[in-house]
N, C-alpha and C positions, 0 to 999 in steps of 0.2 A: 691361330688355328686351334680348334678344340678337338679333343679325342672323342671318338664315338662312345656312347654309353653302352656298357655291357651289363646285362641283367644276369646275376648269379643267385642261385638258391642253394642253400646247404641243408642237407638232412643230417641230423645228429641224434645221438642217444647218450644217456648216462651209463657209464660203465658201472655195473652193480658191485664189482669187486673194489674198484679204486675211487668211485664217485666222480671220475673225470668225465668231461663232456668230450665225445669223440665224433668226428665227422665221418659218415660212411658213404655219402654220395654228394657229388657236386653237379648241379644242373645249370648249364650255361645256355642261355637263349632257348630253353626248352629241351635241350639234349642232355640226357643223363649219362654220366660217366660210366655207371654200372651197366646201363643198357648198351652203350657203345662197346665196352669191353666184352660183354656177352656176345654181341654180334661178331666181334673180331675173333673170339676164341671158339665159337661153336663149330666152325668147319674143322679146326684142328682137333677138337675133342672128338668129333664124329669120325674123322678120318684116321687119326693116329692114336687116339685114346688118352685116358687121364694121365698116364705116366709121362707122355711127351709134354702135355700141357703143364704139369707140375714142375717139370725140369726147366721150363721157360719162365716161370713166375719169379724166381729170385732176380733175374736180369731185368724183368719188367718193373719191379719195385724200385730199382736203382735209377731209373730214368726220371728226369724231372717232369712235372706236369706243366705243359706250355699251352696257354690259351691264346689263340690267334685272333 
């Protein structure tokens, strides 16, 4: 049995300070991670404000990225 093929695109840039290449977005099957997070966080930002959103960001960065 073979696994299904998953199409991933990575958007990256060169860090001007370190010259490292950094990924800033992953697009899986046409769905942008940045766009998904923006849709997820917009209601919180509008309802509770920037302070509540920024309080949640450290916990969000600790969670692994899981592609289903």
